[in-house]
N, C-alpha and C positions, 0 to 999 in steps of 0.2 A: 855549317861544316859548306867547304865549297866540294860543289860535286863536277866543275866540271862544265857542266852542262849551263849554256845560254840560255836566261830565262826572260829576253825580251822578245821570241818569236814562238810562235806557238808549235809544239811539235808531235810530230806521226809516228805511228806505230802500223804498221801492217804486219799480221801475225797469224799464219796459214797452221793451220793443224791438219794431220794423218794421224789413223789409228783409232785405237780402241777408246772408252768412255774415261780411263783413266788418264791418254791424253789430253783430253777435253779437260778433263776436269785440272791437269797441270797447266792449259795454256787461260786458263783460269786467271789463274793463281798468277805466273809471268804477267797477262794484263793487269793486275793489280798490283805488282810489284812497280808497273813502268808506271801506272798513274800514278803514283806517290812520285815520280819524278816527273810529273808532268806532262808525260807523253797520252796521246790519245788515239785511240785506234780507227782504224780509216781501213776501207774495201781497196782503197786503189795503191797498190804497191808502186808508183810512180810519184806520187806526193808525199812518198814517206821518207822519216830522217831515219829509223829502223825497219829493215827487216827482219821478222824472224821466224823461221820452219819448226815446230815440236814436230817430232819423224816418229816413224815407225820403224822396224826395220822385221818384222814376225816371220813375215813372206818375201822373195825375191823381190813379187812384184810392188809392192808398195816402199821398199828399197828404192827402186828403182825410178816411181813416180819420185821421190828426194829431190835424184840428181839431175832429174829432169827440168822440175820446178825451177831448181837453186839457176840450172841453166839460161834458164828465162828471166835471171835479175843482173846478168852479169852486165849486159848493154845498161842498166840502169846503172850500174857501177862505175863505168865507163865515164857518163855522163855525168855521176854527179862523185867526186873522190871523197868528199865527208859523210857519204851515207854507208850505214852501218849494216852489214848483214851476219845472224848469228845461225848457226844450227843448234838445234836442244836436241832432248829427248833421247829412244832408243838406237838411231844410227849413231847419233854423237857418242852416244856410251858404248858401241861397239867399234869404231872408227878409233876413238879418242884424234891425238893429234894426227895423224894418218890423214883426216878430212883435209887438211891445211895442203896436202901435196895433190888429193885428187880435184879439191876445188880452192884453188888458190887466192882468189878474190873474195872470199870471206873473211872476216872478222873476227867471230866468237863460237867456240866451240863448248859447251857444254852441258854434261850428263842429268842422268834421271834423278841422281842425290844434288844436283847442287843449283837447280833451279832458284834458292834463297841467296847463290850467290851472283846472280845474273846484275844486279845494278852496278856491285864492283867490277865484274868486267865490261861494264859498257863504261865505268867511269875510267879504268885502266886505257882501254880503245883510244880514246876523246884527248885523255891529256898524257898519255906517252906514244899515240899513235905506234902503237906495237898491237899483232894480232894475243889475243887473251883465250884458256884453258881450263877448265875443274871439270872434272870427269871421276874426281874420288868417289868411294864410296860409305855410306854413314851407316853406322851401327843402329842409332835409335830414329825415330821418324817424325818424332817430335819435338824435340829441340832444336834443329837447324832450319825447318819449313815454316813459312808461315803459311796461314790457310789464309788470311784475309783478304777475301776477291772483289773486285764491283760488282755490284747485281745491276741488270738493267731493267730501267721502268716497265717492260714488258714480261719481265724474266717469269714464269710461275713454277719450275721446275730447277734441280739444282744437283751433280754429283756431288758426294763428300767421300771421302779417299777413309777407307776405314785402317787400310794396311795396305802395304804393297810388299813384293818381291815372291818368290815362291821357292819351296824348298824340294817340289818332287823330282825336276831334271827328266821331264818327260824326252825321249830319246831325239823327237823331232823338234824340241823347242829351245828358243834362245832367251826366252824369258831370266832365266836365272842369271844367266849373261850379264845381258844390259837392266835388270832391275834388283838383280842382286837377291840376297837371302829374304824371307819371311821376316817382317816387322811389324808388329799392328800399335797403331795410336792409340791413345790412352781414352778412355770410355769418356773420362770426364771432358777431354776438351772435343771429342767426337760431337757430346750431345751441345755443348756448349756451341760448337759452328751451328748446329741444327735450329738450335733457339734462335741463334741470330738471324740465321735464312729466315725463319717465320714468321723474326720479328720485320720483316722486309719484305715480307708479300707473298713468299714463297710459299705452297701448296703440297707439291711433292717433293721427295730426293729421292736418289736413289745412292744409294751403300757400294762402293766400287773396291775392287781389289783383285788380283790376280788369282785368287780363292779366299774368297769372306769366306766359305766354309771352312776355316783354319786360323778364324781371329778369335785372339785371346789362347790360342794353343800352348805358350808359353806357360801358362798358367798366374801370373801376373796382374789378368784384369780378368772380367767378366768372360761368358760365353758369346758366342753370336748370336743366338736364338734369345740369349739374356740383354744384349745390344738392343736387337730388333724389338724386343717387345720396351725400354726405355724410347728408341726412338718415336715408337707408336704412340708415347706418351707427350710428347713435347704437343703443349697448345698451336694451333692453329697451321700443321702438317695435317694435310688430310689423306694423302696416300704416301705409301713406303714402298719401295723394292729392291732388288739388289742383286748384280751382276759381277764376278761369274760365281758359280759352285764347280768344286769339284765332285761326281759321283761319289770316290771314296769317303768324303768327308763329310756327307750329308747327312747328320742322325735324324733318328727318330721324333727328337726334341724340336729341330727345327722343319722338320714333314706336318708335326703337330700345331705348327703355329700358323699356317693357314686356314684351320681353325678356329685358333684362340685368338687373332687379331684382325680386327674388321679392314684395319685402315690398311694392311698388308693384302697388296694386290695380288691379282689371284693369276699370278703369271711367274713361271721360273724358267730359266734358261739354265740347260742341264746339258753339258757338251757330251756327246760320247765316242764322237774322233771316228771308231770305224765298228763294225757289227760282229767281226772277228773275233776270237777268241785269241787265236791263233796273232795274229796284229796286232790286237792289244796288249798282250804279252812283251811282245816289239816293242811297242812304244812304251813299256812300263807306265802305264795307266793304274795299276793297282787294283782292276776290278774283274771282274765277268760281264759278259752280256746277257747272261742269267741274276748276276747280280744288282745289273743297274735297270733290269725290266721288274726287277722285287722291287725298287723305290720309286718307279714309275707309277706300280699299282699300287703301293702304299700312298704317293700324292694322290691319286686320281678318285681313291676311295674315301678318306679325309675333306676331299675339294673336287666332284666330279668336274665341273669347269672350269679348271682350271687349264689355263693355258700354255704348252710347254714347245721350247723351240731348241735347237741344238746344233753344235757346230761337227763336222765330218770332214774328212781328210780321204780322197781319193788319191789312189795310186801311191800308196805309201811302203816303199822299198820292199819287193816281196808280196805284193799284195797279187794272190792269182785271182780268177773267173769264179771261182768258189767263194775265198775270202770276200770279195764285193757281193755278192748274192747276200752271203750273210746281213751285210749293211744293208741291201735292200729291204731284206727280211724284218729287221730293224724298224725299218723306215715304215713298214707297211702293218706291221704289229702296232706302233705308238701313235704312228698318225698323228706327225707332229703338227704345229698349226704355222711353225717355218722353218727352214735350216740355212744357216750359215755354211755352205759348202767351199771347198778349195781343192786345189790341185796339192799335190804334194810338192814343197818346196825346200828344196836343200840349204839349212841355213849353217855360216860358220860354227865351230867348236862342236857342234852335235853328235852323240852318237848315229844317229842315222845317217847321218852327211855319208860316211864313211861304210854304209853295208852294203854290201852286192845285191844285184837284184833289181839294181833303179828300174823304176817302170819304164816306156818309153811315153816320149807326150802324146802321141798319137793316141796311146790308149789311154791313158791317164784322161787327155780329152775327149772322147768317145763316152767312159763312164760319168765323167761328172755331167755332161750334158743328158744324158740318159737319166743322171738321178735328178736334174735339176728340170727335165719337163716332167719327171713324175710328182714331186712335191709340188711343182705349180699347179699342177691338177687338183691335188688332195688341200690346197691353200685357197684356192679358187672357190672350191665344193663347200668347201665349212664356212668362207666367210658368204658365200649366197644364204647358204643355211642361216642366218642369222636374220634374211628380213623380214621385216615385220618386229623386232625383237625391240623393245627400249631398255638403251643401255646409257648408264650414267660417266659421263664423258668431261674428261677436263680440258676445256676450253684453254690451248696453248698460243695461238694468236693466226694469224690471215693466213690462208692457205697457200701455199707456191705455187700451185697450179688451181688451173679453172678461173670464177668468176671473183670480180675485185671486192664483191660484197661477200665472199665465203671464206667462212673459216675453219681450225683443223683442232683438230685435240685429239687424246689416244681415250678408250676406255679402258678400264681396270685389268685386263687381257694385253693391253698393248697391241691393242688393234689403230691404225689410224683411221679415223672418224672426218669425210668434210663434209660441213651445210653451212645454209647462209645464217647470218647472222648479224645481229652490230657489236663492234668492234668490245662495247660497256661487257662484253659477255667474257670475254678473255680474262682470264684466272679463277673461272667459276668451274663448279659440278655441276653439267646439265642434262639430264632426260633428252636422250634423244633417239628417237625411232630409225633405226635401220631403213632403205627404202633398197639398198643393192648392194652385190657385193662384188669386188673386182680382185685381182691376185693379189695386189699391194695397199689396199685401201678398202674402204666402205664409205658409202654415199647416205647421206640419213638427212633428219630435219628435227629439230625442237620440236618435243609435245608441244601439243598447245591443249589450254584446259576451255571445254564449252562450258555457257551458263547461259538461262535463261532470265530475259533483262528484257523487260516489259512487252512479253509474250512473243520476242524474237531472242536469237544465239547470238551470242556474243562471245567471242574469241580472243585469248588473250594466252600468253607465254606463262609457264607455268611461274619460272621466275620474276615473275611481274605480280602473281598473288600476294 
């Protein structure tokens, strides 16, 4: 088949990702599809033949970053008329054909269900010299999507999409409008992907979806806890994580998995969004603060050393000082290991964007700053309390900060640890003694084993034993 793409010269793709783990996984798939079209991913947009932005619109700031980034590529388009610029993901799904009016120099718009159509769209632009768009929703997740994507040689962990979309329609959230209704992948396809990843050296997989707890709720496949159990049994996979969980769908069976499955990391991200029952009801979250705290207590009883993080929205319409105090009370009770906190951002089509009582920017900023300052102290205290402990760390690669011989990895409870070590440790789970704790990371050293040799002491790293 003639794709219309020249084969005599090397072709390059610049791919920029915004947003969540779902988007990161989608970008892996985009890179895989274009690799089959002989495109190589590069870091320099000026040298690219195709520039693709995989976008997020969950908050206004995230969407604004997309327009800012696209604006920087306008000059490249003027210098190279053959350059193809495409926008995919949530902003593309939300804006559709309107993006061509807002950004007239882009060539392709493709939505969250249309990644598999990208090669066809690219061919259309090259052959017909016309703009191309695909933003239709699909009913199934398995048939139209290819989950075959390239793995870099240094990769040790990967995201695996198990479901997409959401049926909850929380009043502030745009996800159901840009990701569609819930659809679960077949467990057989998921397990086949995990086995392929393990065969390629992946040690850790994170199962991702808008609400993984609702996986298989249509009754056509196994439950989420059963899927977790099956994934944990795949040979070669040493760690399993999942994100994101909805509190109202978190079952006792899932909670008990933290004790039953050694490969399941002792970490859970459980968004509460607000500590006020009044605000939770306006958000249409489907649980109360007491119900949420009850589930946290059950998790910690089964797994006392579990790390818990959450999402919180500050300044939801109508949020009073008392409502915010209720949120701070939850934070103090749970003592989260980390919080992803944001000012409320009105999103198109959502109910909350039409609510009365919009909180002023000044009040939102003050509340958010107070919350983040408090949580920073809690996280720092918790991290420093780990000093002297030995933790198993999956070595992920070179540290982005620090010395050139410094490596980085994560504990089972999802804390970043930086330490000195050889590059051949990448991909291995190593015992690391924590030497200090900071706001966002830990510092450590690989544990050494001591042996008496000819009357003296010989030290060697345990992994060499």
